[in-house]
Structures are given as structure tokens and as C-alpha cells.
N, C-alpha and C positions, 0 to 999 in steps of 0.2 A: 505494500502500499504506498509506505514513503516513495518508496522510487517510481510508483506511479505518479507520486504528486510531485515530485523534482521533475518526473519528465513534461505533466503539463506547464508546472512554472514554465523550464528551459521554453517550449513551445509560444506560451504567451509570450514573452519576452520575444524572442525572434520574431514573433509575427507584428510585434509594437515598434520594434527595428526597423523592419522592411516597411512600413506604413509610413514610418519617421523619413524614410529615404527617397520613398517615392513623392511624401508632401513636397519634400524641398526640392526634389528632380523636376516638379511639374510646375510649383508655384512661377505666378506672373513675375516678371520682370520692371522693378522698379522705374518709373520716367524718368527719364531723362535729359537735359539740357537740350540736349542736339532730336531732340523731336520739335521741335517749335522752328519755326521758318528761318531762323539765321543760325550758325554754327560757333563753336571756340573759339574765342578772342584768337588773334593773332597781334604779331607786331609786327608794323610797316616802315617801310623807308629808314634814314641812318637815325632818326629820332627813336625809332622803334614804338612807334606809336598804335597801342591796342586798338584793333579795329575787329569789326564782326561782318563778315560775308550776309547779305541777304536777299536771300536769293527772290529772282524774280516772281513776277506774276503780274495778276489784271485784279484790279480794285474800283469800288463804285468812291473816287476824290469828291470829296466837297460835302457840304451840310443839307441837310433837310428846311422846308419852309417856314417849320415851326424853330428851330433855334439859327442862333447863330448869325452873321454879318450876310447885307446883300454880296457880297463879293467873293463867298462862300459858295453859289450856288451861279450855274446847276450842279445835281452834281452829274458825273459824267464818269464814264467806264475808261479805265487808263490802264495803261501794260505797259511792265518796265520789265527792261534786263537787269541780271545778275550786278549788282556792284556792295563794294566794301566800302562802309561808313567807320569814324573813329566813335569807340566808346562813349567818350567824355568829349566836353567842350575841350578845347586847344588851352592849354596851359599858359601861363605866365613863364613856367620851367623852359616849356618847353618853346615857346615864344622868342626867350631867352635866348637859349642854344644857336636859334633859326639867326638871332642875330649878331651875335658875337662868330658865326659861321660867315657871315654873309656881308657884313660892314653894316648893315642894317639901321636907322636908329628902333632904339626903344622908346614907347610912347610910354608916357607917366601915367602910373596905376594908383588903383587910390591906396593911402599909407597903410591900411589892415591889412592890405591882402598878399598875401606869401606865392609863393610858387605853386602852389596847387589850385589854388583859386585860376578861375578862366578871365584867358588877358581878355580886357574890353580896352575903347580909344582903339581901339583900330576899324580904320578904315575899309569899304567894300576893295576896293586896287589893293590896298593890302592883306588883306587875308587873303585873297585871291593869288597873291603872290609868295605867300606863306604856302597855298595848296601845291600851285606849280610845281613850286622846291621841294616838296617833297613828293612829286610823282602825282597828284593829285589835282583834284578841283572842288570848288563849291557845289555841296549837292544840290540839283535842281529840288524846285516847291515839289513836286510831283517827288523825287526821293524821299524828300523830308520826311512829308506825311506818310507815304509805304511804311519810311523806318518807327516814327514813331508810332504808329495804329499797329505794329509790331507784323508787318508783310500785310497791311489792311484790312486788319480786324475792324469790326466795326462798336468800336469804343469810343465813348466822349472825350477822356483820355489816356495819356499813354498807361497810367496805372489801371486803366478802368473806368466806371461810368461815374465814378465820385474819387472827388480828390478833395485832401484835406494837408494843414501843416505837418503832418507825420510822412505827407510822401513828394512835397517839393515846397522848393524855397520861393515863396512869393508875399505880395503886399503883407507886411507885418509880421509876429512872429508869432511861434505857440509850438508845443507837443517838441516835434524831432527839430525845427526852424526856429533856432537860436538866434540865426543871425538876423541883421537888421539891415544889412546891406548885402553884397551878394558871398556866398557859400564856396568853398571850396567844393573841388569837382568830386562827382561818385559820394557822396554824404547821405543821399536820398536812395531808397529803392529802384532799381533797373526796372526796363518793358523787359516783359516777353523774350526779345530779344538779346537783355545784358546790353540794351544802352541806356546809359546816365542820363540826366538832367534834359531828356527833349523837353520836359515842363519846368516853367521856370529857372530862376537862377539867370542866366542870361539869355535874351532873344538870340537869334543866330540868323548871318546874313545866309541866303540861300543865292543861285547864282543866277537866276531870270528877273528880267526886269519886269516890273507891278504894274498892271493895268487890273483894275476893279471890275471892268466887261471880259475879262481873259477866258472865264471859263466856259462861255457860250461860244468861242471857235478855236478852243484848247486841239493838240492833236494828241490823239488818240494812242499812239506810240513813242515812249520816251520824249515827253513835250520837255521845249524847253525855256516855254516861257514867250513875252510879245516880242519883236525883233529890235525894241529900243520904246523910252520912256523915260521921265527923269529921276526913276524912283527904282531900287532894288527893294524886292521881298526880306520881310525877316520874318521868323517862325519860333513860336515855343512862350511864348511871355518872357517874361522875366526878375528880378527880387522886389523892381517898383512897382509893377504890374497886377492887377485882381488876377482873380481866379476865375471869369471869364477870358484871360487873354490865353490861358492855358492849355484851351481846346485843342485837339492834335488835327482840325480843323480854320483855326485859325489865324486870318492870313493879316500882314501891316509892310508896314513900308518906311526904308529914308532915302534919302538923296545918299548914292554913295561917297561922296567926301566927308562924310557924316562920322563922328567922334563922338560915341556916348559912353557911359559909365554902365548902361546894362546892356548893349549888342556885345556878343563876340561872337565865335562861327567854329563849326568842326568841320571837317575833311569828308569827301566822299573818292574811289578810286574804281578803275576800271582795268577788272579782274583780271584781263589779258595784260594789262600792262603793271601790273601792282610789283613791287619789290619787296618780298617779306623777310623781316630780318630771321637768322637761323640763331 
């Protein structure tokens, strides 16, 4: 009887062990970052700028009749090819390195800002020159919106349909947002593509000229904006502006010679021409 009992015990434990092995083997894998439309960050150019590959696709660009400004209408279908975009706004430290290597003048920054803050007081022409030096260009308005919306998702803000001071640096302070003015980059959660500060901190120059009626005749594939205008597009809102300016579809503009404490930029690249640092 004792031996039979021992045998039954051994059989039970063996069955439990086999069941556990089968469960572990067949368990679903956890979700990975690469399940989203972008990929893990890479470092681009001699400055080794952390950047994300954004897979191209089609999306409905613009806003509805129920919300947003008139210049964000009508909603229209846009198709984009793949592009890289920098994970953060270009920092003071990165721009200093560029100035040191090219002999360009470093624009004066806010006294409280460090090398990890986004560079500001850079006009559109200077931003474009920096982008060209690192082998890229300012993102088009369509690329910027597609990236902010994590590959064209229908969220109101880069973080989702709601936003507060735990998710972005904008007018006033509270929660994570302890900065009255500009914050260092990447102090708030990124969007699904792992892009930081697509809402708030500083507005960002885009490559396009601005026209309020452009969406009525925009190209459907890789639109590059109107042929000419007095203004260049800026996107994303800033530390100085209200919650409404943080919407991913929000458009604004300034003359390209403007130097402002709340306007910076980030870089985009053509994947076929990019130099990835090893």
C-alpha cells in the first residue's frame, strides 16, 4: 500500500510538472515596442541624434467641423513614405556642437536653460541649415502630424484624447510640469512611437510654407506645402501656450526670420540617405 501511494504521488507531481512546462511553452509573448508603427531608436549623423523610423502609410490629415480652427479643414487623405525623425527636439547641447564644428554663431538662450533643453531663438533658415548639416531636413507638416499621431492614429493629442500637466509642458505648472518656461527634453512620457515632446515645450518649425487654405488643394502623396508664402508652419504648441495648441492637428505660423523663446525644431531624414552611427 505504501509503495502504491508513493507511485501515485510521483505520477501526480510528474503530471503537474508537465502541465507547467506546457503552459510556459504555449504562453503568449508580452507586447513589444516594435509592435507599434515605429522601430527602436537609432543614432543618426556625427551628432548621434536618437531617432525613430516612422513607417509610411495613409491617414486622414486635419480636423473635423466640430473642433479645431478653420485652417485644419477639410480632412483629407495623405499618403507618406517612410522617414526617420529625431526622438526629441534638437537640444542646446547638439546645436552648440554644430556651431563649434561649423563656426556658426550660437544664439543666446534663456539663462536657466542647460544643454538638455531644446534650442530656441533659432530662425527657420538656421534650423534648416542645421538639418542639412546632419544629412536631413525639417519635417514636412504632414510628416510632423503623422508622427505626432503615432502613424496617423485618431487621437486628439500625441498622448491620447486627454492631456494634462503630467503629460506635457504648457501654460502654467502642475503635476510633472514644474517648469514655468521651457523644460529639458524627454521629461514627459513619449507617444506610442517613442517620440518626446510632440505636444508642448517648444513649437517646432516645419519645412512647409503656411497658407490657411492649403488643405483644400494639398497633394495626396508626400505633400510639401504651398509654393510660397510670407510664413512657415510651426507645430506642437509650447510652454507659453494653452492646452488647445497641443492638439496634433493644430497649425500655426511665423515669418521664417523670427527668433522666439518658444520655437525650436526637430530633424527628419530620408531612410535611403541616412547615416546611422555605429
